[in-house]
C-alpha positions as CSV (number, residue, x, y, z in Angstrom):
1,M,-27.6,18.4,-14.0
2,M,-25.9,16.8,-11.0
3,T,-23.7,13.8,-11.4
4,T,-24.2,10.7,-9.2
5,M,-21.2,11.7,-7.1
6,E,-22.7,15.2,-6.4
7,A,-26.1,13.8,-5.7
8,L,-25.1,11.5,-2.8
9,T,-24.8,13.0,0.6
10,K,-21.9,12.1,3.0
11,Q,-24.3,10.0,5.0
12,Q,-25.6,8.1,2.0
13,K,-22.1,7.3,0.9
14,K,-21.2,6.0,4.4
15,D,-24.4,3.9,4.6
16,I,-23.9,2.4,1.1
17,R,-20.3,1.5,1.8
18,L,-21.3,0.0,5.2
19,I,-24.1,-2.2,3.8
20,G,-21.8,-3.2,0.9
21,R,-19.2,-4.4,3.4
22,F,-21.7,-6.3,5.5
23,V,-23.2,-8.0,2.5
24,E,-19.8,-8.9,1.2
25,V,-18.8,-10.6,4.5
26,Y,-22.1,-12.4,4.6
27,C,-21.9,-13.6,1.0
28,A,-18.3,-14.8,1.3
29,D,-19.1,-16.9,4.3
30,K,-22.6,-18.1,3.5
31,H,-22.3,-18.5,-0.3
32,G,-18.6,-18.9,-0.6
33,A,-18.7,-21.9,-3.0
34,G,-20.9,-20.3,-5.5
35,E,-19.9,-18.1,-8.5
36,R,-19.5,-14.4,-7.8
37,S,-19.1,-11.3,-9.8
38,L,-18.2,-7.7,-9.0
39,F,-21.0,-5.5,-7.9
40,G,-20.2,-1.8,-8.3
41,L,-21.5,0.6,-5.8
42,P,-22.8,4.0,-7.1
43,A,-20.6,7.1,-7.3
44,G,-17.4,5.0,-7.4
45,L,-17.8,3.9,-3.8
46,G,-16.1,0.6,-4.6
47,E,-16.9,-2.9,-5.8
48,H,-17.8,-6.1,-3.9
49,A,-17.6,-9.7,-5.0
50,L,-21.2,-11.0,-4.6
51,C,-23.2,-14.0,-5.7
52,A,-26.3,-13.3,-7.8
53,E,-28.7,-13.4,-4.8
54,C,-26.6,-11.0,-2.7
55,A,-26.1,-8.7,-5.7
56,E,-29.8,-8.5,-6.2
57,F,-30.3,-7.7,-2.5
58,M,-27.5,-5.1,-2.7
59,A,-29.1,-3.4,-5.7
60,Y,-32.4,-3.3,-3.7
61,A,-30.7,-1.9,-0.6
62,V,-28.8,0.8,-2.5
63,A,-32.0,1.8,-4.3
64,R,-34.0,2.0,-1.1
65,R,-31.2,4.0,0.7
66,L,-31.1,6.5,-2.1
67,K,-34.9,7.0,-1.9
68,C,-35.0,7.5,1.9
69,P,-37.5,10.3,2.6
70,L,-35.8,11.1,6.0
71,E,-32.5,12.2,4.6
72,A,-32.2,15.4,6.8
73,E,-32.9,13.5,10.0
74,K,-31.9,10.0,9.0
75,P,-31.6,7.6,12.0
76,T,-30.1,4.2,11.7
77,C,-32.5,1.9,9.9
78,K,-33.0,-0.2,13.0
79,R,-34.4,2.9,14.8
80,C,-36.3,4.4,11.9
81,R,-40.0,5.2,12.1
82,I,-40.4,4.5,8.4
83,H,-39.5,1.1,7.0
84,C,-38.2,1.4,3.5
85,Y,-37.6,-2.3,3.0
86,N,-40.4,-4.8,2.4
87,E,-40.9,-7.5,5.0
88,A,-38.8,-10.2,3.3
89,N,-35.8,-7.8,2.8
90,R,-36.1,-6.4,6.3
91,A,-35.7,-9.9,7.6
92,K,-32.8,-10.5,5.2
93,V,-31.0,-7.3,6.3
94,R,-31.4,-8.2,9.9
95,E,-29.8,-11.6,9.2
96,I,-27.0,-10.0,7.3
97,M,-26.3,-7.4,9.9
98,A,-26.4,-9.8,12.8
99,Y,-24.1,-12.3,11.1
100,S,-21.6,-9.8,9.6
101,G,-21.6,-7.7,12.8
102,K,-20.3,-10.6,14.8
103,K,-17.7,-11.5,12.2
104,L,-16.4,-7.9,11.9
105,L,-16.3,-7.6,15.7
106,L,-14.1,-10.7,15.8
107,R,-11.9,-9.1,13.2
108,G,-11.6,-5.9,15.3
109,R,-13.9,-3.7,13.2
110,L,-15.6,-1.9,16.1
111,D,-16.5,1.0,13.9
112,Y,-18.9,-1.2,11.9
113,V,-20.4,-2.8,15.0
114,W,-21.0,0.7,16.5
115,H,-23.2,1.5,13.5
116,Y,-25.0,-1.9,13.9
117,L,-25.7,-1.4,17.6
118,F,-26.6,2.3,17.5
């Protein structure tokens, strides 16, 4: 039986860390006044302080990423031929990525923005 750490590919870990960071930036700026709790990413990939709404979205995003049927040939979600997210969450992730991408660019995080654009 494989542990969670063994089951995640390098790309899955990278993508989960990335969406976690984007959601954390978005949540801090858009829902900053609300109560937040720590959301733990799988396989010890870290924790992020998120409001209940963002934690729910993050749980959905992680679950969908782990179930991606294109793991061997995984493009960025933006360029994927299969959409894993439902329509409402696809709109939400676009909003999060656009907002956080700009914020991270201003903070000098070009590596995150590279993933967002390509």
